[in-house]
C-alpha positions as CSV (number, residue, x, y, z in Angstrom):
1,M,17.9,21.4,173.1
2,R,17.3,22.3,176.7
3,G,15.6,25.1,178.7
4,G,14.0,27.4,175.6
5,T,10.3,27.5,174.9
6,I,7.6,25.1,173.9
7,N,7.1,27.2,170.1
8,A,11.5,26.7,170.0
9,L,11.2,23.1,170.9
10,A,8.1,22.9,168.4
11,A,10.0,24.5,165.7
12,S,13.5,22.1,166.0
13,I,10.9,18.7,165.9
14,A,9.5,20.3,163.0
15,A,13.0,21.0,161.0
16,L,14.2,17.3,161.9
17,P,13.8,15.1,158.6
18,P,11.0,13.0,158.4
19,G,10.9,9.8,159.4
20,T,13.4,11.0,162.1
21,L,13.5,9.1,165.9
22,W,13.7,11.3,168.0
23,R,13.4,11.5,172.3
24,H,11.7,13.8,173.8
25,N,13.6,13.8,177.5
26,V,15.9,12.4,179.0
27,A,14.7,13.6,182.3
28,G,11.2,15.3,182.8
29,D,7.8,14.3,181.8
30,L,4.9,15.3,179.7
31,P,4.7,19.3,179.8
32,G,2.4,20.3,182.8
33,E,2.9,20.2,186.7
34,G,2.5,17.6,189.2
35,E,-0.2,14.8,187.3
36,Q,-1.7,17.8,185.1
37,V,-0.7,18.2,181.6
38,D,-0.5,21.3,179.9
39,P,-2.8,20.4,176.8
40,V,-1.4,23.0,174.5
41,Q,1.9,22.2,175.1
42,L,1.6,18.7,174.6
43,G,0.2,19.5,171.4
44,A,2.2,21.5,170.0
45,I,4.8,18.2,170.7
46,V,2.7,16.1,168.7
47,W,1.4,17.8,166.1
48,A,5.8,19.1,165.6
49,N,6.1,15.2,165.4
50,R,4.0,15.0,162.4
51,G,6.1,12.4,159.7
52,R,8.7,11.9,162.1
53,S,9.1,9.1,164.9
54,G,8.8,10.3,168.9
55,F,8.7,8.9,171.9
56,T,9.1,9.9,175.1
57,Y,7.8,8.3,178.9
58,T,5.3,9.6,181.1
59,H,5.5,8.7,185.4
60,K,2.1,10.5,185.6
61,K,-0.9,8.5,186.1
62,S,-4.4,10.3,186.8
63,T,-6.7,9.6,184.5
64,E,-6.2,12.6,182.9
65,A,-2.8,12.2,182.1
66,L,-3.3,8.7,180.8
67,S,-6.7,10.1,178.6
68,W,-4.1,12.5,177.2
69,A,-1.0,10.2,177.2
70,K,-3.3,8.0,174.5
71,H,-4.2,10.9,172.5
72,A,-0.8,12.1,171.5
73,T,-0.2,7.9,170.9
74,D,-3.4,8.3,168.9
75,W,-1.8,10.6,167.1
76,G,1.6,9.7,165.8
77,F,3.3,11.0,169.2
78,T,4.2,7.5,171.8
79,V,4.1,7.8,175.3
80,N,5.4,5.6,177.2
81,L,3.1,4.8,180.1
82,S,6.6,3.9,183.2
83,A,6.2,1.6,185.9
84,D,8.3,1.6,188.8
85,D,7.9,-2.7,188.5
86,A,6.2,-5.3,186.9
87,G,3.2,-5.9,189.2
88,E,2.7,-1.7,188.2
89,A,3.6,-2.3,184.4
90,D,0.9,-5.7,184.7
91,T,-2.0,-2.3,185.4
92,L,-0.5,0.0,183.0
93,A,-0.5,-2.0,180.0
94,S,-3.8,-3.1,181.1
95,T,-5.2,0.7,179.1
96,G,-4.1,-1.0,176.2
97,Q,-0.6,2.1,176.0
98,P,2.7,0.9,175.2
99,T,4.2,0.3,178.4
100,V,7.8,0.3,180.2
101,C,9.5,-1.0,184.0
102,I,12.3,-1.2,185.4
103,V,13.5,-4.3,186.3
104,P,16.6,-5.8,188.5
105,M,20.0,-5.5,187.1
106,D,20.2,-8.8,186.8
107,T,17.7,-10.1,185.1
108,P,17.3,-11.5,181.6
109,S,16.6,-10.4,178.4
110,K,13.3,-12.1,177.8
111,T,11.1,-12.2,181.1
112,T,7.8,-12.1,182.1
113,T,5.2,-10.1,184.9
114,P,3.2,-11.4,187.1
115,E,0.0,-11.5,185.0
116,G,2.5,-13.1,182.1
117,R,3.0,-10.8,179.7
118,T,6.3,-10.6,177.4
119,I,9.0,-8.1,179.4
120,V,11.9,-7.7,176.4
121,V,14.9,-5.6,178.5
122,C,15.9,-2.8,176.3
123,P,17.8,-4.3,173.2
124,A,20.3,-1.6,173.8
125,Q,21.0,-2.9,177.6
126,T,21.3,-6.2,176.2
127,R,23.4,-6.3,172.6
128,D,27.1,-3.6,172.2
129,D,25.5,-3.4,168.4
130,V,22.6,-2.3,169.7
131,T,21.2,1.4,170.6
132,C,18.1,3.8,170.8
133,Q,19.0,4.9,167.4
134,T,18.9,1.4,165.6
135,C,16.4,-0.4,167.6
136,G,13.4,2.5,168.2
137,L,11.2,-0.1,170.1
138,C,10.2,2.3,172.9
139,A,8.9,4.9,169.5
140,R,6.4,1.4,168.4
141,A,3.3,2.0,170.2
142,D,1.5,-1.0,168.1
143,R,4.5,-3.1,169.8
144,T,2.9,-5.9,171.8
145,V,5.7,-6.1,174.6
146,I,6.5,-4.3,177.7
147,I,9.9,-3.0,177.7
148,G,12.8,-3.5,180.1
149,F,14.8,-1.3,181.7
150,R,17.7,-2.6,184.5
151,A,18.2,0.0,186.8
152,H,21.6,1.8,185.8
153,G,23.4,4.7,187.3
154,S,23.7,7.0,190.3
155,K,20.6,5.3,191.8
156,A,20.7,1.7,190.2
157,K,20.9,-0.1,194.0
158,L,17.6,2.2,195.0
159,A,16.3,1.6,191.3
160,D,17.0,-2.4,191.6
161,T,15.8,-2.5,194.7
162,R,12.6,-0.6,194.2
163,A,11.8,-3.2,190.8
164,R,12.4,-6.9,193.6
165,R,9.4,-5.2,195.1
166,V,7.3,-8.3,192.5
167,I,9.1,-10.9,193.4
168,P,9.7,-13.2,191.9
169,I,10.1,-11.6,188.3
170,A,9.3,-14.8,186.2
171,R,12.9,-15.9,184.5
172,S,12.4,-17.5,180.7
173,A,15.9,-18.5,179.0
174,A,14.0,-17.3,175.8
175,V,16.3,-14.8,174.1
176,V,15.0,-11.5,171.5
């Protein structure tokens, strides 16, 4: 669904069969302006998600936004905290929330952050037989790994440069 109201979105989510894995926002963030989260709109999404396996990502990092992300995750709608590099991922992961980060394009499938946390590159980026629908790792709030997304798309070079700010990114030969 694109555009539309929060009520229409909530109705679409609630109409999904129980257990359905779904992603909120291909682009965008939690509802609300800037670092603010609109708790009424987020609540509508969380409520509609009951019994389903919804997930999203947020670049909002204010204390309030992190608190709302935790509440949503605790209620079953996984909000992944998004970092621009592995160093920032360490900071965000220290909150106990599921975390993702951008990694350089040549990052192996498994590596670590500067503080030694495991980063697993998105399986859909490393295996031809995996998609978001068949993986579901981003929807698992209880995971112990940070998910890394190799820089890709129209701004891949810029994202790659940003991800390389943490030098060196520790590399591991282990494959997940």
